[in-house]
Structure formats: structure tokens, C-alpha cells
ZADO-1210 file (C-alpha; in nm, 4 decimals, padded with zeros to 6 digits):
<atoms>
<atom x="05.5589" y="-02.9457" z="-01.0729" code="UNK" pos="1"/>
<atom x="05.4497" y="-03.2644" z="-00.9043" code="UNK" pos="2"/>
<atom x="05.2984" y="-03.0586" z="-00.6207" code="UNK" pos="3"/>
<atom x="05.0742" y="-02.8694" z="-00.8651" code="UNK" pos="4"/>
<atom x="04.9688" y="-03.1863" z="-01.0418" code="UNK" pos="5"/>
<atom x="04.8865" y="-03.3480" z="-00.7078" code="UNK" pos="6"/>
<atom x="04.6805" y="-03.0405" z="-00.6033" code="UNK" pos="7"/>
<atom x="04.4785" y="-03.0410" z="-00.9292" code="UNK" pos="8"/>
<atom x="04.4050" y="-03.4146" z="-00.9048" code="UNK" pos="9"/>
<atom x="04.2973" y="-03.3781" z="-00.5385" code="UNK" pos="10"/>
<atom x="04.0620" y="-03.0887" z="-00.6181" code="UNK" pos="11"/>
<atom x="03.9122" y="-03.2798" z="-00.9125" code="UNK" pos="12"/>
<atom x="03.8554" y="-03.5892" z="-00.6975" code="UNK" pos="13"/>
<atom x="03.6796" y="-03.4009" z="-00.4170" code="UNK" pos="14"/>
<atom x="03.4655" y="-03.1917" z="-00.6503" code="UNK" pos="15"/>
<atom x="03.3451" y="-03.5066" z="-00.8234" code="UNK" pos="16"/>
<atom x="03.2341" y="-03.6488" z="-00.4890" code="UNK" pos="17"/>
<atom x="03.0342" y="-03.3377" z="-00.4057" code="UNK" pos="18"/>
<atom x="02.8258" y="-03.3791" z="-00.7224" code="UNK" pos="19"/>
<atom x="02.7547" y="-03.7410" z="-00.6365" code="UNK" pos="20"/>
<atom x="02.5559" y="-03.6521" z="-00.3199" code="UNK" pos="21"/>
<atom x="02.1814" y="-03.7279" z="-00.3318" code="UNK" pos="22"/>
<atom x="01.9520" y="-03.4228" z="-00.3556" code="UNK" pos="23"/>
<atom x="01.6375" y="-03.5811" z="-00.2092" code="UNK" pos="24"/>
<atom x="01.6284" y="-03.3766" z="00.1140" code="UNK" pos="25"/>
<atom x="01.5938" y="-03.0269" z="-00.0452" code="UNK" pos="26"/>
<atom x="01.3002" y="-03.1466" z="-00.2600" code="UNK" pos="27"/>
<atom x="01.0713" y="-03.1545" z="00.0461" code="UNK" pos="28"/>
<atom x="01.1377" y="-02.7894" z="00.1380" code="UNK" pos="29"/>
<atom x="00.9750" y="-02.6276" z="-00.1713" code="UNK" pos="30"/>
<atom x="00.6472" y="-02.8085" z="-00.1032" code="UNK" pos="31"/>
<atom x="00.6203" y="-02.6335" z="00.2339" code="UNK" pos="32"/>
<atom x="00.7040" y="-02.2951" z="00.0816" code="UNK" pos="33"/>
<atom x="00.4348" y="-02.3362" z="-00.1833" code="UNK" pos="34"/>
<atom x="00.1632" y="-02.3389" z="00.0857" code="UNK" pos="35"/>
<atom x="00.2680" y="-02.0120" z="00.2536" code="UNK" pos="36"/>
<atom x="00.2054" y="-01.7706" z="-00.0393" code="UNK" pos="37"/>
<atom x="-00.1470" y="-01.9056" z="-00.0795" code="UNK" pos="38"/>
<atom x="-00.2218" y="-01.8161" z="00.2831" code="UNK" pos="39"/>
<atom x="-00.0902" y="-01.4603" z="00.2350" code="UNK" pos="40"/>
<atom x="-00.3199" y="-01.4006" z="-00.0618" code="UNK" pos="41"/>
<atom x="-00.6252" y="-01.4866" z="00.1486" code="UNK" pos="42"/>
<atom x="-00.5223" y="-01.2427" z="00.4233" code="UNK" pos="43"/>
<atom x="-00.4660" y="-00.9465" z="00.1897" code="UNK" pos="44"/>
<atom x="-00.7844" y="-00.7397" z="00.1613" code="UNK" pos="45"/>
<atom x="-00.8438" y="-00.4678" z="-00.0937" code="UNK" pos="46"/>
<atom x="-00.9242" y="-00.1186" z="00.0327" code="UNK" pos="47"/>
<atom x="-01.1308" y="00.1088" z="-00.1921" code="UNK" pos="48"/>
<atom x="-01.0439" y="00.4770" z="-00.1468" code="UNK" pos="49"/>
<atom x="-01.2437" y="00.7661" z="-00.2931" code="UNK" pos="50"/>
<atom x="-01.1544" y="01.1342" z="-00.2585" code="UNK" pos="51"/>
<atom x="-01.4183" y="01.3900" z="-00.3408" code="UNK" pos="52"/>
<atom x="-01.6922" y="01.6242" z="-00.2279" code="UNK" pos="53"/>
<atom x="-02.0121" y="01.5225" z="-00.0509" code="UNK" pos="54"/>
<atom x="-02.2934" y="01.5960" z="-00.2953" code="UNK" pos="55"/>
<atom x="-02.5822" y="01.4485" z="-00.0929" code="UNK" pos="56"/>
<atom x="-02.6532" y="01.3236" z="00.2600" code="UNK" pos="57"/>
<atom x="-02.9454" y="01.0921" z="00.3368" code="UNK" pos="58"/>
<atom x="-02.9859" y="01.0697" z="00.7145" code="UNK" pos="59"/>
<atom x="-03.2786" y="00.8248" z="00.6913" code="UNK" pos="60"/>
<atom x="-03.0677" y="00.5527" z="00.5260" code="UNK" pos="61"/>
<atom x="-02.7281" y="00.6692" z="00.6622" code="UNK" pos="62"/>
<atom x="-02.5924" y="00.7156" z="00.3096" code="UNK" pos="63"/>
<atom x="-02.3715" y="00.9825" z="00.1597" code="UNK" pos="64"/>
<atom x="-02.3030" y="01.0462" z="-00.2073" code="UNK" pos="65"/>
<atom x="-01.9493" y="01.1519" z="-00.2949" code="UNK" pos="66"/>
<atom x="-01.8597" y="01.3135" z="-00.6265" code="UNK" pos="67"/>
<atom x="-01.4959" y="01.2565" z="-00.7245" code="UNK" pos="68"/>
<atom x="-01.2698" y="01.4747" z="-00.9410" code="UNK" pos="69"/>
<atom x="-01.3845" y="01.3007" z="-01.2601" code="UNK" pos="70"/>
<atom x="-01.7498" y="01.3756" z="-01.1815" code="UNK" pos="71"/>
<atom x="-01.8474" y="01.0178" z="-01.0943" code="UNK" pos="72"/>
<atom x="-02.0800" y="00.9804" z="-00.7965" code="UNK" pos="73"/>
<atom x="-02.0601" y="00.6916" z="-00.5499" code="UNK" pos="74"/>
<atom x="-02.2895" y="00.6103" z="-00.2576" code="UNK" pos="75"/>
<atom x="-02.1564" y="00.4900" z="00.0770" code="UNK" pos="76"/>
<atom x="-02.3480" y="00.3593" z="00.3775" code="UNK" pos="77"/>
<atom x="-02.2081" y="00.4756" z="00.7109" code="UNK" pos="78"/>
<atom x="-02.2786" y="00.4238" z="01.0774" code="UNK" pos="79"/>
<atom x="-02.5040" y="00.6907" z="01.2294" code="UNK" pos="80"/>
<atom x="-02.2258" y="00.8117" z="01.4601" code="UNK" pos="81"/>
<atom x="-01.9924" y="00.8785" z="01.1657" code="UNK" pos="82"/>
<atom x="-02.2525" y="01.0897" z="00.9835" code="UNK" pos="83"/>
<atom x="-02.2918" y="01.3394" z="01.2672" code="UNK" pos="84"/>
<atom x="-02.0221" y="01.5897" z="01.1639" code="UNK" pos="85"/>
<atom x="-02.0596" y="01.5686" z="00.7851" code="UNK" pos="86"/>
<atom x="-02.1983" y="01.8517" z="00.5734" code="UNK" pos="87"/>
<atom x="-02.2882" y="01.8781" z="00.2078" code="UNK" pos="88"/>
<atom x="-02.0059" y="02.0294" z="-00.0002" code="UNK" pos="89"/>
<atom x="-01.7359" y="01.9079" z="00.2406" code="UNK" pos="90"/>
<atom x="-01.4272" y="01.7457" z="00.0833" code="UNK" pos="91"/>
<atom x="-01.3701" y="01.3980" z="00.2245" code="UNK" pos="92"/>
<atom x="-01.1679" y="01.0796" z="00.1839" code="UNK" pos="93"/>
<atom x="-01.3825" y="00.7647" z="00.2025" code="UNK" pos="94"/>
<atom x="-01.2131" y="00.4279" z="00.2644" code="UNK" pos="95"/>
<atom x="-01.4071" y="00.1009" z="00.2356" code="UNK" pos="96"/>
<atom x="-01.2579" y="-00.2192" z="00.3794" code="UNK" pos="97"/>
<atom x="-01.4511" y="-00.5396" z="00.4485" code="UNK" pos="98"/>
<atom x="-01.7747" y="-00.3622" z="00.3595" code="UNK" pos="99"/>
<atom x="-01.7261" y="-00.0935" z="00.6267" code="UNK" pos="100"/>
<atom x="-01.6806" y="00.2676" z="00.5186" code="UNK" pos="101"/>
<atom x="-01.4827" y="00.5275" z="00.7102" code="UNK" pos="102"/>
<atom x="-01.4855" y="00.8994" z="00.6287" code="UNK" pos="103"/>
<atom x="-01.2156" y="01.1560" z="00.6997" code="UNK" pos="104"/>
<atom x="-01.2429" y="01.5246" z="00.6117" code="UNK" pos="105"/>
<atom x="-00.9737" y="01.6655" z="00.3839" code="UNK" pos="106"/>
<atom x="-00.8300" y="01.9748" z="00.5451" code="UNK" pos="107"/>
<atom x="-00.6471" y="02.2441" z="00.3523" code="UNK" pos="108"/>
<atom x="-00.2946" y="02.2665" z="00.4917" code="UNK" pos="109"/>
<atom x="-00.1841" y="02.6218" z="00.5556" code="UNK" pos="110"/>
<atom x="00.1523" y="02.5893" z="00.7203" code="UNK" pos="111"/>
<atom x="00.4750" y="02.7814" z="00.7476" code="UNK" pos="112"/>
<atom x="00.6102" y="02.6227" z="00.4302" code="UNK" pos="113"/>
<atom x="00.3878" y="02.8313" z="00.2048" code="UNK" pos="114"/>
<atom x="00.4981" y="03.1595" z="00.3616" code="UNK" pos="115"/>
<atom x="00.8666" y="03.0679" z="00.3386" code="UNK" pos="116"/>
<atom x="00.8344" y="02.9998" z="-00.0342" code="UNK" pos="117"/>
<atom x="00.6597" y="03.3323" z="-00.0891" code="UNK" pos="118"/>
<atom x="00.9268" y="03.5193" z="00.1072" code="UNK" pos="119"/>
<atom x="01.2085" y="03.3491" z="-00.0840" code="UNK" pos="120"/>
<atom x="01.0682" y="03.4582" z="-00.4215" code="UNK" pos="121"/>
<atom x="01.0419" y="03.8271" z="-00.3263" code="UNK" pos="122"/>
<atom x="01.3387" y="04.0353" z="-00.4409" code="UNK" pos="123"/>
<atom x="01.5094" y="04.2342" z="-00.1672" code="UNK" pos="124"/>
<atom x="01.4677" y="04.6110" z="-00.1860" code="UNK" pos="125"/>
<atom x="01.8217" y="04.6858" z="-00.0618" code="UNK" pos="126"/>
<atom x="02.0000" y="04.5399" z="-00.3641" code="UNK" pos="127"/>
</atoms>
């Protein structure tokens, strides 16, 4: 019984000493961490993406007008080289980052997956 009492008193004595340590050193670390998130917010740039159909092309001003699914029209200014392959009525994805627009055509995907689904739904004639 004396061994258990001695063990409890020893644990209580050492745990009391651990709470008595000064906590001044960790206080400096949060100040450094507070500066880093502010720097990340400045780096993050917002990208505006619009999917739709080209409703008008103005080669003189290098502008295209894109009509989205909701019917809203937006104008984008492009570089002359990027306007070369665009046609009116073409479905495109326009991304604007840092004031620069990039255009990618939206292609209809006709792959093997569609034919496999159609074949799976057909009932077999032999059964």
C-alpha cells in the first residue's frame, strides 16, 4: 500500500512542476503564422469561366460575344491569334484570368462508353 501511495505522490509532484513552466516561448510562434495566410490571399487570383455559344465575332476589335445557357451575353477581348479558328454558333469555354481571356472549343464526346450502354440495354433475342 505504501508503494501505491508513494507512486501517487510522485506523479502529483511532477505534474505540478510541468504546469509551473513559463509559456513565453510559444507566444512568438503565432505571430509568424499570422503573416503567412495574408500572403496566400494576395497570391490567389479569381478565374472567371463562361460556357456558351458564340453569338457574334468582331474581328476589327478582336471581341467575341458569348451567350450562356441562361441567355446572358458577355463580351470578351481576345488576341488576334486566338480568334483565327472561331466561328459564330460554336460552343466554347472562355476563361479570364488577370484580364487575359482564353477560349477553348467544347467538343461533343462520342466514345465507346455510349455504345456499351446502348448494347447493355438491348434484350437478347435468344432468351
